[in-house]
Structure formats: C-alpha cells, structure tokens
C-alpha positions as CSV (number, residue, x, y, z in Angstrom):
1,M,0.0,-0.1,0.1
2,S,0.9,3.7,-0.5
3,T,-0.4,7.0,0.7
4,K,0.6,8.8,-2.3
5,T,1.3,8.4,-5.9
6,L,4.8,7.0,-6.9
7,N,7.1,9.3,-8.6
8,M,7.6,7.8,-12.4
9,S,11.2,7.5,-13.1
10,E,12.3,6.7,-16.5
11,D,12.9,3.0,-15.8
12,L,9.3,2.9,-13.9
13,L,7.9,4.2,-17.0
14,A,9.5,1.7,-19.4
15,Y,8.1,-1.0,-17.0
16,L,4.7,0.6,-17.3
17,M,4.7,0.9,-21.0
18,A,5.8,-3.0,-21.4
19,N,3.5,-4.4,-18.9
20,G,0.6,-2.0,-18.4
21,V,-0.5,-0.7,-22.0
22,R,-1.4,-2.5,-25.1
23,E,-0.6,0.1,-27.9
24,N,-1.4,-1.5,-31.4
25,E,0.7,-0.9,-34.5
26,I,-1.2,2.0,-35.8
27,L,-1.1,3.9,-32.6
28,Q,2.7,3.4,-32.6
29,A,3.3,4.6,-36.0
30,L,1.3,7.6,-35.3
31,R,3.3,8.3,-32.2
32,Q,6.6,7.6,-33.8
33,E,5.6,10.0,-36.9
34,T,4.3,12.9,-34.5
35,L,7.7,12.5,-32.4
36,S,10.1,12.3,-35.5
37,Q,8.8,14.6,-38.2
38,P,10.4,17.9,-38.2
39,A,7.1,19.5,-39.1
40,F,5.8,18.6,-35.7
41,Q,8.9,19.0,-33.8
42,A,7.5,22.1,-32.0
43,S,4.5,20.9,-31.1
44,A,4.9,17.1,-30.5
45,H,4.5,17.7,-26.7
46,M,0.7,18.0,-27.7
47,Q,0.2,14.2,-28.2
48,I,-1.1,12.3,-25.2
49,A,0.8,9.7,-23.5
50,P,-0.2,6.1,-24.3
51,E,-1.3,5.1,-21.0
52,Q,-3.6,8.1,-21.0
53,G,-5.0,6.9,-24.3
54,Q,-5.8,3.6,-22.9
55,L,-7.4,5.1,-19.8
56,M,-9.7,6.9,-21.8
57,G,-10.5,4.1,-23.9
58,M,-11.5,1.9,-21.0
59,L,-13.5,5.1,-19.7
60,V,-15.5,5.0,-22.9
61,Q,-16.1,1.4,-22.8
62,L,-17.3,1.7,-19.3
63,C,-19.4,4.7,-19.7
64,G,-21.1,2.8,-22.9
65,V,-20.2,6.2,-25.0
66,R,-22.1,6.4,-28.3
67,R,-21.8,10.2,-28.9
68,A,-18.5,11.8,-28.0
69,L,-16.8,15.1,-28.3
70,E,-13.1,16.0,-28.8
71,I,-12.1,19.5,-28.6
72,G,-8.4,19.5,-29.7
73,T,-7.5,16.6,-32.0
74,Y,-3.9,17.3,-33.1
75,T,-2.7,14.5,-35.3
76,G,-5.2,12.0,-33.9
77,Y,-3.8,9.8,-31.3
78,S,-6.6,10.4,-28.6
79,S,-9.4,10.3,-31.3
80,I,-8.2,6.8,-32.0
81,C,-8.4,5.9,-28.5
82,I,-11.8,7.3,-28.0
83,A,-13.5,6.1,-31.5
84,G,-11.7,2.7,-31.1
85,A,-13.3,1.8,-27.7
86,M,-16.9,2.9,-29.0
87,P,-19.4,0.5,-30.4
88,P,-19.8,0.2,-34.3
89,E,-22.6,2.8,-34.0
90,G,-20.7,5.3,-31.9
91,R,-19.9,8.7,-33.3
92,L,-17.0,11.1,-32.5
93,L,-16.9,14.8,-33.3
94,C,-13.4,16.4,-33.5
95,C,-12.9,20.0,-33.4
96,D,-9.6,21.6,-34.4
97,V,-8.2,24.7,-36.3
98,N,-5.1,23.1,-38.0
99,E,-5.6,21.4,-41.4
100,E,-2.2,20.0,-41.8
101,W,-2.5,18.1,-38.2
102,G,-6.1,17.4,-39.3
103,G,-4.8,15.7,-42.6
104,V,-2.5,13.2,-40.6
105,A,-5.3,12.2,-38.1
106,Q,-7.6,11.4,-41.0
107,R,-4.8,9.3,-42.7
108,Y,-4.4,7.2,-39.5
109,W,-8.4,7.1,-39.1
110,S,-8.5,5.3,-42.3
111,L,-5.6,2.8,-41.2
112,A,-7.5,2.1,-38.2
113,Q,-10.8,1.5,-40.1
114,L,-12.5,4.4,-38.0
115,T,-13.1,6.9,-40.6
116,K,-16.9,6.4,-40.6
117,K,-17.1,7.0,-37.0
118,I,-15.3,10.4,-36.9
119,D,-16.5,13.6,-38.1
120,L,-13.7,16.3,-38.1
121,R,-14.6,20.3,-38.1
122,I,-11.9,22.5,-38.9
123,A,-13.2,25.7,-37.2
124,P,-12.7,27.4,-33.8
125,A,-14.1,24.8,-31.3
126,I,-16.1,27.4,-29.4
127,E,-18.2,28.3,-32.9
128,T,-18.5,24.6,-33.3
129,L,-19.9,24.0,-29.6
130,Q,-22.3,26.9,-29.8
131,G,-23.4,25.8,-33.0
132,L,-24.3,22.4,-31.5
133,L,-26.2,24.0,-28.7
134,E,-28.0,26.4,-31.3
135,V,-29.4,23.4,-32.8
136,G,-30.6,21.8,-29.9
137,E,-27.9,19.2,-28.8
138,A,-27.7,20.0,-25.3
139,N,-27.8,17.1,-23.0
140,S,-26.8,14.6,-25.8
141,F,-23.1,13.8,-25.6
142,D,-21.7,11.0,-23.4
143,F,-18.4,11.7,-23.4
144,V,-16.0,15.2,-23.9
145,F,-12.3,15.2,-24.2
146,I,-10.9,18.8,-23.8
147,D,-7.2,19.2,-25.0
148,A,-7.0,22.6,-26.7
149,D,-5.8,26.3,-26.2
150,K,-5.7,26.6,-22.3
151,T,-7.0,30.1,-22.1
152,S,-10.2,28.8,-23.6
153,Y,-10.5,25.9,-21.3
154,D,-13.2,27.4,-19.2
155,A,-15.2,28.5,-22.1
156,Y,-15.2,24.7,-23.3
157,Y,-15.8,23.2,-20.0
158,E,-19.0,25.4,-19.8
159,A,-20.3,24.5,-23.2
160,S,-19.2,20.9,-22.8
161,L,-21.2,20.8,-19.7
162,E,-24.4,22.0,-21.4
163,L,-24.0,19.3,-24.2
164,L,-23.2,16.6,-21.9
165,R,-26.2,14.4,-20.9
166,P,-26.5,13.9,-17.1
167,G,-24.1,11.1,-16.0
168,G,-21.8,11.7,-18.9
169,L,-18.0,12.4,-18.4
170,I,-16.0,15.2,-19.3
171,A,-11.9,14.7,-19.5
172,I,-9.7,17.4,-19.4
173,D,-5.9,17.2,-20.0
174,N,-2.9,19.0,-18.9
175,V,-4.3,20.2,-15.7
176,L,-1.0,19.9,-14.0
177,W,0.7,21.8,-16.7
178,H,4.3,20.2,-16.4
179,G,4.0,21.1,-12.6
180,K,3.7,25.0,-13.3
181,V,0.5,25.0,-11.7
182,I,2.3,25.2,-8.1
183,D,5.2,27.5,-9.2
184,P,4.3,31.0,-8.0
185,L,6.9,32.4,-10.6
186,E,4.9,31.1,-13.5
187,N,2.0,33.5,-14.4
188,D,1.6,33.2,-18.0
189,E,-2.0,33.4,-19.4
190,D,-2.0,29.6,-19.8
191,T,-0.8,28.5,-16.5
192,V,-3.3,31.3,-14.8
193,A,-6.1,29.8,-17.0
194,I,-5.5,26.2,-15.8
195,R,-5.2,27.1,-12.1
196,Q,-8.4,28.9,-12.2
197,L,-10.2,25.9,-13.8
198,N,-8.6,23.6,-11.4
199,S,-10.1,25.8,-8.4
200,K,-13.2,26.0,-10.3
201,L,-13.9,22.4,-10.8
202,Q,-13.0,21.6,-7.3
203,A,-15.8,23.7,-6.2
204,D,-18.3,23.0,-8.8
205,Q,-21.4,21.2,-7.5
206,R,-22.7,20.4,-10.8
207,I,-20.2,17.5,-11.3
208,D,-18.5,14.5,-9.4
209,Y,-14.8,15.4,-9.9
210,V,-11.4,13.7,-9.5
211,M,-7.9,14.8,-10.8
212,V,-5.9,11.9,-11.9
213,P,-2.0,12.4,-12.0
214,V,-1.6,10.4,-15.4
215,A,0.6,12.0,-18.1
216,D,0.3,15.9,-17.5
217,G,-2.6,15.3,-15.3
218,L,-6.3,14.5,-16.3
219,S,-9.2,16.0,-14.6
220,L,-12.4,13.8,-14.9
221,C,-15.7,15.5,-14.2
222,R,-19.2,13.6,-14.3
223,K,-22.3,15.3,-14.9
224,R,-24.6,15.1,-11.8
225,Q,-28.3,14.9,-12.1
226,P,-30.1,18.1,-11.9
227,A,-31.2,18.6,-8.1
228,N,-34.9,18.5,-9.1
229,I,-34.8,15.2,-10.5
C-alpha cells in the first residue's frame, strides 16, 4: 500500500509501457511519426501519452459512450483511442483549427478503419460547440475530451457541460501543466487559466470530480443529475 502516488522514473515508466499498455501498431506508428517528423517538432508535446489514451479508451467502454466530442485533435492519437473504444454505431465529433494536423489524423483514422465513426470540424472549437447548442444538442453527448488552447478551457468546459447528458463524463487534459500550476513564479496566461479552472472544478457542485496524476494530469468530471430530479 502507499499513501501517495509514486514518482515515475524513466525505468518505471518503461516497465509501465511494457506491462501495462497495449498500444497497437497503428497508434505506435502515429506516435513515432508525430515525434520524429520535423514539421511536428515544436508541437509534439501536444500528443497524449499512451497510458492516458488507454485509460480514456477504458472509460469510454465503461460509460457505454455512443456520442463523443473531442476539443483539440492534433494528429489523431486520442481520437483513435476514443473512437476505437466505441461500439460500431458510435460517433465522435472532433474539433481543431489546423488542417495539416487534421490531414495526418484522417490518414490514421483510415488505417484504423475508423473514418465512418469520426467527423472532423476545422473551425474554432467554441463556434462548433455553440452551433451544436443552437441546434438543440444540449444533454446529448456521453463523453467530452478537452485538450486545446488553455486560455479557452473554461469556455470549452461550460459549453461541454451543457452538451453533456447527466451522468456523462468530461476529461480535461494538462491540468498539472508540467508542474507549473504550483510555481508562484509562473503566471503566463495558460498557467493562470489552468489554475483557475482547477479551482473552479474543485468547487463545482454540478459535477463529481477527481484529478488523476496520469501523464500531465487528467481531470474527470461526471455531470450530476439536476437537483430537482
């Protein structure tokens, strides 16, 4: 037993990858391409960790997710983990603003035979979310993954909570932000935005909530039933 989360050394992480993660060949290839291609060197840190992808896939299965929303798709690793865990009739709506990244994602979706499950919207995510609300999609999604520009996290969270059905789950990435959230000298816009959202989630009575120390920190928010039900 342990009263706190273990520090993850490189050797322990290697053991975890070898014994606790089942990363298929397509995900391996996508991860390696994203890490190795010069075009992605400045942004490769945006790709989620394999163990996080597997955790989210299991959550999708446990929650019986059939309608999912992803805010920030990058080159498609997380979307494969989500869509691949959904049943054949499941559908994932992906939001991103970068067509080059989206092109890589679409190529790997095809390799994974997931193209029919995924709809990619190249537009500012908040516009896509507001559009869904305007056409009556509130309370209709089972799962949302937020992993995009940090200064918009609060706006994404609020819109996602409206779109999510009671009992549905929101997963929010990077909530530990490489440890910057506890450094009083780090006060850039992204760090401040994440700190503020973390404090808000801790107090938000609309959700059941836990912050999980996987990869760069993952917050899980289950939407509660309305109080009058």
